[in-house]
C-alpha positions as CSV (number, residue, x, y, z in Angstrom):
1,M,21.4,22.8,27.8
2,K,22.6,19.8,29.9
3,K,19.0,18.5,30.0
4,L,18.8,18.8,26.2
5,L,22.1,16.9,25.7
6,F,20.9,14.1,27.9
7,L,17.7,13.9,25.8
8,L,19.5,13.9,22.5
9,L,22.2,11.3,23.3
10,P,19.9,8.2,23.1
11,L,18.2,9.7,20.1
12,A,21.5,10.0,18.2
13,T,22.2,6.3,18.9
14,V,18.8,5.3,17.6
15,S,19.3,7.5,14.5
16,L,22.6,5.9,13.7
17,Y,21.2,2.4,14.1
18,A,18.2,3.2,11.8
19,Q,20.6,4.6,9.2
20,E,22.5,1.3,9.3
21,E,19.2,-0.5,8.6
22,E,18.5,1.7,5.5
23,K,18.8,-1.4,3.3
24,E,15.4,-2.4,4.9
25,E,13.9,0.8,3.6
26,V,14.0,2.7,6.8
27,R,14.7,6.4,6.3
28,V,15.7,8.8,9.1
29,Y,15.7,12.5,8.6
30,G,15.3,15.7,10.7
31,G,17.2,18.6,12.1
32,F,18.5,20.5,15.1
33,E,18.3,24.2,15.8
34,S,19.6,26.2,18.8
35,N,19.2,29.9,19.4
36,I,21.2,31.2,22.4
37,Q,21.3,34.8,23.7
38,W,23.4,36.3,26.4
39,Y,21.8,39.6,27.6
40,L,24.2,42.2,28.9
41,N,24.0,45.4,30.8
42,D,23.9,48.5,28.6
43,S,24.4,51.7,30.7
44,G,24.2,53.9,27.6
45,R,20.5,52.8,27.3
46,G,19.8,52.2,30.9
47,I,19.3,48.4,30.3
48,E,20.0,45.9,33.0
49,Q,20.3,42.2,32.1
50,P,17.5,39.9,33.2
51,V,17.7,37.7,36.3
52,T,18.6,34.8,33.9
53,P,20.9,36.5,31.4
54,I,21.7,33.4,29.3
55,R,18.6,31.9,27.6
56,S,18.2,29.5,24.7
57,N,15.5,28.0,22.5
58,N,16.4,24.5,21.2
59,Y,14.6,22.2,18.8
60,F,15.4,18.6,17.8
61,L,13.2,17.1,15.1
62,I,13.5,13.5,14.0
63,N,11.3,11.5,11.5
64,Y,11.3,7.8,10.8
65,Q,9.9,6.6,7.5
66,Y,9.2,3.0,6.6
67,S,7.2,2.0,3.6
68,N,3.9,4.1,3.8
69,F,4.4,4.9,7.5
70,T,6.1,7.9,9.0
71,A,6.5,8.8,12.7
72,G,8.3,11.7,14.3
73,F,8.6,14.0,17.2
74,Q,10.1,17.3,18.2
75,I,11.9,17.8,21.5
76,E,12.2,21.3,22.7
77,A,14.2,22.9,25.5
78,Y,14.0,26.5,26.7
79,E,16.9,26.8,29.2
80,D,16.9,28.4,31.6
81,N,14.0,30.3,30.0
82,A,12.9,31.1,26.5
83,L,14.3,34.1,24.8
84,L,12.9,37.5,25.9
85,N,9.2,38.0,25.1
86,Y,8.5,34.5,23.9
87,N,5.4,32.7,25.0
88,P,5.8,32.0,28.8
89,G,4.3,28.6,28.1
90,F,7.6,27.7,26.4
91,K,9.6,26.9,29.6
92,G,11.8,24.0,30.5
93,G,12.0,21.0,28.2
94,G,10.0,18.1,26.8
95,V,8.3,16.7,23.8
96,G,6.7,19.5,21.9
97,T,5.0,17.6,19.1
98,Y,4.7,14.0,17.9
99,Y,2.8,12.2,15.1
100,L,2.1,9.0,13.2
101,N,1.2,9.1,9.6
102,Y,0.1,6.6,6.9
103,A,0.0,7.8,3.3
104,N,-0.6,6.3,-0.1
105,E,-1.7,7.7,-3.5
106,K,-5.3,8.3,-2.3
107,L,-5.3,8.4,1.5
108,D,-3.2,10.3,4.0
109,V,-4.0,9.8,7.7
110,T,-2.3,11.5,10.7
111,A,-2.7,11.0,14.4
112,G,-1.0,13.3,16.9
113,Y,0.2,16.8,16.1
114,F,-0.2,18.1,12.6
115,Y,-0.1,21.4,10.6
116,E,-2.8,22.5,8.2
117,Q,-4.1,25.4,6.2
118,F,-7.5,25.9,4.5
119,G,-7.4,28.3,1.6
120,S,-5.5,31.5,2.4
121,G,-5.7,30.7,6.1
122,L,-8.3,33.3,7.1
123,L,-10.3,30.6,8.9
124,L,-7.6,28.1,9.8
125,R,-3.8,27.8,9.7
126,A,-1.8,25.6,12.1
127,W,1.8,26.4,11.6
128,E,5.3,26.9,13.1
129,D,7.6,29.8,12.9
130,R,10.4,29.6,15.4
131,A,11.7,33.2,14.8
132,L,8.3,34.5,15.9
133,G,7.8,31.9,18.7
134,I,4.7,30.5,17.0
135,N,3.7,26.8,17.0
136,T,-0.1,26.4,16.7
137,A,-0.1,22.7,15.6
138,L,-3.3,20.8,16.2
139,R,-3.3,17.7,18.4
140,G,-5.8,15.1,17.2
141,G,-6.4,13.5,13.9
142,R,-6.5,14.4,10.2
143,V,-7.7,12.4,7.1
144,L,-6.9,13.6,3.6
145,F,-8.6,11.7,0.7
146,R,-7.9,12.1,-3.0
147,P,-10.5,10.1,-4.9
148,T,-9.2,11.5,-8.2
149,D,-6.3,13.7,-9.2
150,D,-8.7,16.7,-9.4
151,V,-10.3,16.3,-5.9
152,R,-8.8,16.7,-2.5
153,L,-10.9,16.3,0.7
154,T,-9.6,16.9,4.2
155,A,-11.4,16.3,7.6
156,L,-9.8,17.0,11.0
157,F,-10.4,17.2,14.7
158,G,-8.0,18.5,17.3
159,Q,-7.0,21.0,20.0
160,Q,-4.5,23.7,19.4
161,R,-1.1,23.7,20.9
162,T,-0.2,26.3,23.5
163,G,3.2,26.0,25.1
164,F,3.6,22.3,26.1
165,D,-0.1,21.9,26.5
166,V,-3.3,22.4,24.3
167,A,-6.1,24.9,24.4
168,N,-9.5,24.1,25.8
169,G,-11.3,24.7,22.6
170,R,-12.1,21.7,20.3
171,I,-11.6,22.3,16.6
172,Y,-13.5,20.6,13.8
173,G,-12.7,21.1,10.2
174,F,-13.5,20.1,6.6
175,N,-11.9,21.3,3.4
176,S,-12.4,20.5,-0.3
177,D,-10.3,21.5,-3.3
178,I,-11.7,20.6,-6.7
179,N,-10.0,21.3,-10.0
180,L,-12.5,21.6,-12.9
181,T,-10.0,22.1,-15.7
182,N,-10.2,18.5,-17.0
183,L,-14.0,18.4,-16.6
184,F,-14.5,21.4,-18.9
185,K,-11.5,20.3,-21.1
186,F,-9.8,23.7,-20.8
187,E,-6.5,23.9,-22.8
188,Q,-5.3,27.4,-22.0
189,S,-7.1,27.9,-18.7
190,D,-7.2,26.4,-15.2
191,L,-10.2,26.6,-12.9
192,S,-10.5,25.3,-9.3
193,L,-13.0,25.8,-6.5
194,G,-12.7,25.3,-2.8
195,F,-15.0,25.1,0.3
196,S,-14.0,25.1,4.0
197,Y,-15.7,24.6,7.3
198,V,-14.2,25.3,10.7
199,G,-15.9,24.8,14.1
200,R,-14.6,25.8,17.5
201,Y,-16.4,24.4,20.5
202,E,-15.7,25.9,24.0
203,K,-17.9,26.0,27.1
204,V,-19.1,29.6,27.9
205,T,-18.5,30.9,31.4
206,I,-20.3,34.2,31.3
207,P,-24.1,34.3,32.3
208,D,-26.7,34.5,29.5
209,P,-24.3,34.7,26.5
210,N,-25.6,36.1,23.2
211,F,-23.6,33.5,21.3
212,D,-23.4,29.7,21.1
213,E,-20.7,27.5,22.6
214,L,-20.0,26.1,19.0
215,T,-18.8,28.8,16.6
216,N,-19.2,27.9,13.0
217,A,-17.2,29.4,10.2
218,F,-17.4,28.8,6.4
219,A,-15.4,29.8,3.4
220,G,-15.7,29.5,-0.4
221,R,-13.1,30.3,-3.0
222,I,-12.3,30.3,-6.7
223,N,-9.1,30.4,-8.7
224,F,-8.9,31.0,-12.4
225,I,-6.0,31.3,-14.8
226,Y,-6.2,32.2,-18.5
227,D,-3.0,32.5,-20.4
228,S,-1.1,35.3,-18.7
229,F,-4.0,36.5,-16.5
230,Y,-5.0,35.1,-13.1
231,F,-7.7,35.7,-10.6
232,S,-8.6,34.4,-7.2
233,G,-11.4,35.3,-4.8
234,E,-12.3,34.1,-1.3
235,Y,-15.2,34.8,1.0
236,N,-15.2,33.9,4.7
237,Y,-18.0,34.0,7.2
238,K,-17.8,33.5,11.0
239,Q,-20.9,33.0,13.2
240,E,-21.7,35.4,16.0
241,D,-19.0,35.2,18.7
242,A,-17.8,37.0,21.8
243,V,-15.7,40.1,21.4
244,L,-13.0,41.0,23.8
245,D,-13.2,44.3,25.7
246,V,-10.3,46.7,26.3
247,Q,-9.2,44.4,29.2
248,N,-9.3,41.4,26.9
249,R,-12.2,39.9,28.7
250,I,-15.2,38.4,26.9
251,N,-18.6,40.0,27.2
252,N,-22.0,40.3,25.5
253,D,-21.2,43.6,23.7
254,F,-20.7,43.9,19.9
255,V,-21.7,40.2,19.3
256,K,-22.0,40.1,15.6
257,P,-21.0,37.8,12.7
258,G,-17.6,38.3,11.1
259,N,-16.6,38.2,7.5
260,A,-13.7,38.6,5.2
261,I,-13.3,39.1,1.4
262,L,-9.9,38.5,-0.3
263,L,-9.4,39.2,-4.0
264,N,-6.2,38.8,-6.0
265,F,-5.6,39.3,-9.7
266,G,-2.7,39.9,-12.0
267,Y,-0.9,39.6,-15.3
268,T,2.5,38.2,-16.2
269,D,4.5,38.4,-19.4
270,I,8.1,38.7,-20.5
271,G,9.5,41.7,-18.7
272,L,6.2,42.7,-17.0
273,G,4.3,41.6,-14.0
274,I,1.2,43.2,-12.3
275,D,-0.3,41.8,-9.0
276,A,-3.1,43.4,-7.0
277,T,-4.7,42.3,-3.8
278,F,-7.7,43.6,-2.0
279,R,-9.0,42.6,1.4
280,R,-11.9,43.6,3.6
281,M,-12.2,42.1,7.1
282,E,-14.8,42.7,9.8
283,N,-14.7,41.0,13.2
284,M,-12.4,38.2,12.1
285,S,-10.6,37.5,15.3
286,F,-10.8,33.7,15.7
287,L,-9.1,32.1,18.8
288,S,-9.0,28.5,20.0
289,E,-9.9,29.9,23.4
290,R,-12.2,32.9,23.5
291,E,-10.4,34.6,26.3
292,P,-6.6,34.9,26.3
293,T,-4.4,33.7,29.1
294,F,-3.0,36.6,31.2
295,V,0.7,36.9,31.9
296,D,0.4,40.1,33.9
297,A,-1.7,43.3,34.0
298,T,-0.3,44.5,30.6
299,S,0.3,41.2,28.7
300,S,-1.7,38.2,27.5
301,S,-1.3,35.3,25.2
302,L,-2.4,37.5,22.3
303,N,1.0,39.3,22.6
304,F,2.7,36.1,21.6
305,N,0.3,35.1,18.7
306,D,-0.8,32.2,21.0
307,K,-4.1,30.3,20.5
308,V,-4.8,32.1,17.2
309,L,-6.7,29.8,14.8
310,N,-6.5,31.9,11.6
311,F,-3.7,33.5,9.6
312,V,-4.1,37.3,9.0
313,P,-0.8,38.7,7.8
314,A,-0.4,42.4,6.9
315,L,-0.6,42.7,3.1
316,T,2.2,45.3,2.6
317,K,5.7,45.2,1.1
318,Q,8.2,43.2,3.2
319,H,11.2,45.5,3.2
320,H,14.7,44.4,3.8
321,S,15.7,47.9,4.8
322,N,16.3,48.4,8.5
323,L,14.8,51.8,8.6
324,A,11.7,50.8,6.5
325,N,10.9,48.2,9.2
326,I,10.7,50.7,12.1
327,Y,7.0,51.5,11.4
328,V,5.4,48.2,10.3
329,F,1.7,47.6,9.9
330,Q,-0.1,44.8,11.6
331,A,-3.4,43.6,10.2
332,Q,-6.5,45.0,12.0
333,G,-9.0,42.2,11.8
334,K,-10.8,42.5,15.2
335,V,-13.4,44.7,16.8
336,D,-11.5,47.0,19.1
337,F,-13.3,49.9,20.9
338,I,-10.4,51.6,22.8
339,D,-12.3,54.7,23.8
340,L,-15.0,57.1,22.5
341,S,-12.8,58.5,19.8
342,I,-11.1,55.3,18.6
343,M,-13.5,52.5,17.5
344,K,-12.4,49.8,15.1
345,A,-14.3,46.9,13.5
346,G,-11.7,45.7,11.1
347,E,-9.8,46.9,8.0
348,T,-10.2,47.5,4.3
349,G,-7.5,48.2,1.8
350,G,-5.1,46.6,-0.6
351,Q,-1.8,46.7,-2.3
352,I,-0.5,46.6,-5.9
353,D,2.9,45.5,-7.3
354,I,4.2,46.4,-10.7
355,F,7.4,44.8,-12.0
356,Y,9.0,45.9,-15.3
357,E,12.4,45.1,-16.8
358,F,13.7,47.5,-19.5
359,P,15.3,45.3,-22.1
360,K,19.0,45.2,-22.8
361,E,20.3,47.8,-25.3
362,S,17.2,50.0,-24.8
363,T,17.4,53.7,-23.7
364,F,16.7,52.9,-20.1
365,G,18.0,49.3,-20.1
366,G,21.5,50.0,-21.3
367,K,23.9,47.1,-21.8
368,Y,22.5,44.8,-19.0
369,G,18.9,45.9,-18.7
370,T,17.2,47.7,-15.7
371,K,14.6,46.3,-13.3
372,V,12.0,48.5,-11.7
373,A,9.5,47.5,-9.0
374,L,6.6,49.8,-7.9
375,N,4.5,48.9,-4.8
376,A,1.7,50.8,-3.1
377,S,-0.5,49.8,-0.2
378,S,-3.1,51.6,1.9
379,W,-5.2,50.4,4.8
380,Y,-8.2,51.9,6.6
381,N,-10.7,51.3,9.3
382,L,-14.2,50.3,8.1
383,P,-16.5,53.2,7.4
384,G,-19.8,53.3,9.2
385,S,-21.4,54.5,12.4
386,Y,-20.0,53.6,15.8
387,R,-21.5,54.0,19.3
388,F,-19.7,53.3,22.6
389,T,-22.8,53.4,24.8
390,P,-24.9,51.5,24.2
391,A,-22.4,49.3,22.4
392,E,-23.3,49.2,18.7
393,Y,-21.7,49.6,15.3
394,E,-22.9,49.4,11.7
395,T,-20.3,49.3,8.9
396,D,-20.6,50.2,5.2
397,F,-19.3,47.7,2.7
398,F,-17.8,50.3,0.3
399,G,-15.7,53.3,1.2
400,V,-12.9,53.8,3.7
401,G,-12.8,55.1,7.3
402,E,-9.8,56.4,9.3
403,K,-6.5,55.8,7.6
404,Y,-4.3,53.3,9.4
405,F,-1.2,53.0,7.2
406,S,0.2,53.6,3.7
407,D,3.4,52.6,2.0
408,Y,4.4,53.8,-1.5
409,N,7.8,52.7,-2.8
410,I,10.0,52.2,-5.8
411,E,12.9,49.9,-6.3
412,I,15.4,50.2,-9.1
413,K,18.1,47.5,-9.8
414,K,20.8,48.1,-12.3
415,R,23.7,46.0,-13.3
416,L,26.6,48.3,-14.2
417,S,29.1,45.7,-15.3
418,E,29.8,42.0,-14.9
419,T,31.0,42.6,-11.4
420,W,29.1,45.7,-10.2
421,L,25.3,45.8,-9.3
422,A,23.5,48.9,-7.9
423,N,20.2,49.2,-6.2
424,F,18.1,52.2,-5.2
425,Y,15.0,52.4,-3.0
426,Y,12.6,55.2,-2.1
427,V,9.8,54.6,0.5
428,N,7.1,57.0,1.6
429,Q,5.2,55.8,4.7
430,Y,2.3,57.0,6.9
431,Y,1.8,55.3,10.3
432,N,-1.3,56.3,12.3
433,T,0.3,55.7,15.7
434,L,-2.8,57.0,17.6
435,W,-5.1,54.3,16.1
436,L,-2.6,51.5,16.0
437,Q,-0.8,51.7,19.3
438,G,-1.2,55.2,20.8
439,G,0.8,58.3,20.0
440,E,1.3,60.9,17.3
441,A,1.0,59.9,13.6
442,V,4.2,59.7,11.6
443,N,5.0,60.7,8.0
444,S,8.3,59.4,6.8
445,N,10.5,59.3,3.7
446,I,13.3,56.8,3.3
447,V,16.0,56.6,0.7
448,T,18.4,53.7,0.4
449,G,21.3,53.1,-1.9
450,E,23.2,49.8,-2.3
451,V,26.1,48.6,-4.4
452,V,27.4,45.0,-4.7
453,Y,30.8,44.0,-6.1
454,N,31.3,40.4,-7.0
455,F,35.0,39.3,-6.9
456,D,33.9,35.9,-8.4
457,T,31.0,33.6,-8.2
458,T,31.3,33.0,-4.4
459,K,33.1,36.1,-3.1
460,S,31.3,39.5,-2.9
461,V,31.0,42.7,-0.8
462,R,27.8,44.7,-0.3
463,V,27.6,48.3,1.0
464,E,24.3,50.0,1.8
465,G,23.5,53.5,3.1
466,E,20.0,54.6,4.1
467,H,18.3,57.7,5.6
468,M,14.8,58.4,7.1
469,W,13.2,61.8,7.4
470,A,10.3,61.5,9.9
471,D,8.1,64.4,11.3
472,A,7.2,62.8,14.6
473,D,8.0,60.2,17.2
474,M,11.8,59.5,17.1
475,K,12.3,61.8,14.1
476,N,15.3,61.2,11.7
477,W,17.5,58.1,11.3
478,A,20.6,57.2,9.4
479,G,22.0,53.8,8.8
480,A,24.7,51.8,7.0
481,T,25.5,48.2,6.3
482,V,28.6,46.3,5.1
483,E,28.4,42.6,4.2
484,L,31.3,40.5,3.1
485,N,31.0,37.0,1.6
486,L,34.4,35.4,1.5
487,N,33.2,32.2,-0.2
488,D,30.3,29.8,0.1
489,K,31.3,29.0,3.7
490,Y,32.2,32.3,5.5
491,S,30.3,35.6,5.6
492,F,30.6,38.7,7.9
493,Y,28.6,41.8,8.4
494,F,28.3,45.1,10.3
495,W,25.4,47.5,10.4
496,D,24.4,50.5,12.4
497,I,21.2,52.6,12.5
498,Y,21.5,56.0,14.4
499,N,18.5,57.9,15.7
500,Y,20.3,61.2,15.5
501,G,17.1,63.3,15.1
502,N,15.5,62.3,18.4
503,D,14.3,65.4,20.2
504,N,15.6,63.9,23.4
505,S,19.4,64.0,23.1
506,E,19.8,61.1,25.6
507,D,17.8,58.9,23.3
508,Q,19.9,59.6,20.2
509,T,21.1,56.0,20.1
510,H,23.3,53.9,17.8
511,Y,21.8,50.4,17.3
512,Y,24.8,48.5,16.0
513,N,25.2,44.9,15.2
514,F,28.1,42.8,13.8
515,G,28.8,39.2,13.4
516,G,29.5,36.3,11.0
517,A,28.3,32.9,9.8
518,Y,29.9,29.6,8.8
519,R,28.2,27.2,6.5
520,H,29.1,23.6,5.7
521,G,26.6,21.5,3.8
522,A,23.3,21.7,5.7
523,T,24.9,23.1,8.8
524,R,25.1,26.8,9.7
525,L,26.7,28.5,12.7
526,A,26.3,32.2,13.3
527,L,27.5,34.5,16.0
528,N,26.7,38.2,16.5
529,Y,26.9,41.0,19.1
530,G,24.9,44.2,19.1
531,R,21.9,46.2,20.3
532,Q,18.3,45.2,19.6
533,R,15.9,48.1,18.9
534,G,12.7,47.5,20.8
535,G,9.6,47.2,18.6
536,L,8.0,44.8,16.2
537,V,9.9,42.0,14.4
538,C,7.9,40.7,11.5
539,V,8.1,37.6,9.3
540,G,5.8,37.4,6.3
541,G,3.5,40.1,7.7
542,V,3.1,38.5,11.1
543,C,4.9,40.3,14.0
544,R,6.2,39.8,17.4
545,F,7.2,42.5,19.9
546,V,10.7,42.4,21.2
547,P,12.1,44.5,24.0
548,E,15.3,46.6,24.0
549,S,18.3,44.5,24.7
550,T,22.1,44.2,24.2
551,G,24.2,41.1,24.0
552,F,25.5,38.1,22.1
553,T,23.5,35.7,19.9
554,L,24.6,32.3,18.8
555,T,22.6,30.3,16.3
556,L,23.3,26.7,15.2
557,S,21.1,24.8,12.7
558,T,21.6,21.6,10.8
559,A,19.6,19.0,8.9
560,F,20.2,15.4,8.2
């Protein structure tokens, strides 16, 4: 932390000076975020604190804008180490990213680090998520050109960030987005097309490879809206590339093209919404370096979402229930031949959401109306024929293979009065542990009830109770949450989930957590103490594994 303070001191002076010069059209903006954890011993769970028990992730971002020019950089400090199970490349401190940008109505040029996404991101997404320890910015150059209001063209070149360095692979990209609505003079419709190209060049080290050093990938997409209906479709193709074996080493086996199809369609109207998504992926792992960096015999850069070029989130409901997030699905987009009985080439499946609001004064709506949300998702291995020796597979386009995961749920929200609100959730999940991570498959049913009482517009209390019935693994769970918002500045909470049904009585553990937060303007300070359940922590369908731990967490964030 001392190193960070020394780095920030001169920057704060520069920032204040720049703000004084605001009359000359200089704008300074940015933010600071610090996440500190103090890991403690927990004899009840047999956990010993790490050698460096106090760790922190710190980020200071500052941007300077003058006329059409903007420059900025992000300083990062991980002291004495990054939080547990973050990318080991995040160690010490230094400048994480920097950039210089020029932009007007038609042209946008960036040199340095930049973030970008083509289409849905199945070929390219460079992004940052600090909670997951992800920063896959590209270092190089990007040019965005808008010849008209209906055409947007992007060209880029760069190397992907990994820790405080960049990956060996060189990334080339081109993207076009064209809106045809004005061309066809549509009045009630909107039509747009897109095309993307991404190339990754990396020298090949294995002898006689069955793939080229330059891997080319292409995508085409269409978006159409008519009145209350909408549809989008996207097809992605990746040239033949190396596949990682069970030791995450590249070889010449299973070298085939990859492809992905993503379809989304829906309907919206007053009180009703329907949204359905289908996705089929085969051999769509796309890395900026073909072979991951190894941390030890059991861990590699893949465990930290490092050097991943594309964005492949799990298309399932993102639950806010603690128990519904114990068995979470991760997208299965790569070829993975674990043994003779478990051979995977990708995934196929989808999800559908239906939202309906019973109107006020109706039989089911009552005085205030009633909101109902239904969600269903199912995901499977690709059907086809698989052979371990000699290495070969052939997939079928239609149909489904081994079931990976399913989640069927209903959510009912009902306002009881001006001050009382009640919510009810039911979730049925299937998690094929054997095919996803090893172990016995789990069938579970989860019920959650929640009530919220609003004292006034800024003061409220929320109480939640939940229960899981599971037939395998850790068996049954129970949980409860109490959350108190005193005003728009102070809030406090306590929650506990208890694995009372575990067959091993020594593992029947309470995972409790309590804390509070203070907000003032754009600044938030939060402190909590509790136990972290080991497993996957997910944000937007992308997950990071966290180990079991106990301790204090302090979070500070602000923007200016």
